[in-house]
N, C-alpha and C positions, 0 to 999 in steps of 0.2 A: 504494500498498499503505499502509495507517496501522496501526499497533502502538501499544498502550497497556500496560505494566505495573508494577507497584508493591506494595509493601507497607507494611502499617499496624499499628505495634504500641504498645497503650497499656496500660498494668498487664497485667492478666489478659486483654486481648483482642488478637486477632492477626487480619491480613486480607492474602491475598495474591489480585490480581487481573490476569489475563491477557487482552488482547483484541487479533484483528486482523484486519482488514478488508481485501480485495481487490476495489476497485469500479473498474466502465468506466463513464463519461457521455458522452453524444453530444448533439449538439445545441449546440454551444458557439460554433461560429463563424459569423459572418455574421448573419441575419435571424432565426434559428429561434425559435420562439415555445413550444418546449417540449423538454425534457431528457429522455434516457430512460437509467434505471440498471440495470446490469448487475453481478453480481458475488457474492463468498462472504464468508463470515466464519467466525471461531470465537472462545469467549470460555472462560475457566475462572476458577472464583472459589473460594477455599477460606477459611472464617471459623471461628475457636474461641475460646472462654471461658469463662470460669467465670462461674455466675449466683449470685445473691445470696446463695443457700442452700447456697454449696461446691460444686453439681455441675457438672460439665463438659459442655460439648454441641460440636458441631462439624457444619460444613455443606461440603457441596461442591455445586458445579455445573458441569456443562459442557455446551457447545452448539454449534449452529452455525447458519448464515441463508445464505440464499440471495434473491438478488434477481434477478427475471427479467421484462425489459422493463418497468419501472416508469416509466412515462410522466408527468413532472409539468410543469405550466405554469411560465413564468419567472415570477419574482416581479412581484406587481403584476397578473396577470392574472386573468379571469373565466371559467371557474370556477379557482377555486386550489386544488382537491382534484385528487390524481392522477388520470389519466384512465383509464390501465388498468395491467395489470401485476399481480403476485404476489410476497408475499414468504413464504418458508417458513421456520419457525423450530424446532427442536425442542432441547429443554433436558431433561437429566436431573439431578437434584439429590438427594443423600443426607444425611440427619440422622441423627446419630449422639449417643446420649447412654448413659447407664450401662444403661439397660434396652435398647441394643441400637441397631441400623440400620435406617430404612425409605427406601427407593429410590421414587421417583417420575420418570416420563418425561411431557413433555407435548411434543404435537406441535401446531403454529399454521400456519394457511395463510391468509394475508390478503390478499383479492383485491379491487380498484380498479375503481370503473366512472365517475368523472368527477363523481361526487355526493356529499355531504357525507358519506353512509352507506357504510363500507368494510364488506364481510362478512368476517368471520372463522369458520374452523372449530377448535375447540378439542378434540381428540381427538375427532374426530367428532362433535362438538356446534356447532350453528351460533349464530353470535352475530353482531350487529352492533357496529361501534365507530363512534360519532357523531365525526366529526372536526371538527366545528364545537362541542362541548362547551368551554364557559369552563373555566378553571384553576379547580381545587377540586372539580369536579363529576364524576361517574362517567360515562365514554364507554361503558360496555358496556350492552349489552341483549340480550336474548334475540329471535332472528330472527322478524321477523314470520311469523304463519301457525304458530307451535311451540307 
């Protein structure tokens, strides 16, 4: 079990975060060449502050994640990308301003197949994640054929 909680306050800005994950990994004993991850987690975030024009704004986000049989090679292996498995992530976010509140929910399913391209379905839209993308570049792109 991994838990993180904290609060930040700076002037008119305040943020609170809480995150927990309960993960199980197999393949740690002996000469195994892969690790299999399973588990779940949850997160909550609250941010509030006052903008330069004096208006108040806040954001809340609550989410859950599930790792199902995510098989990864040991460090230094080739291929180095997850060989199989799925990550399911759901997040509900609310932004509140003087004009009212807006709430959105996003559901993401990421599937791995051993290549550098993972398939992501975001609220029903299929995209690709290029796991080989260098830092500073956007790893997301529409799925081929879409």
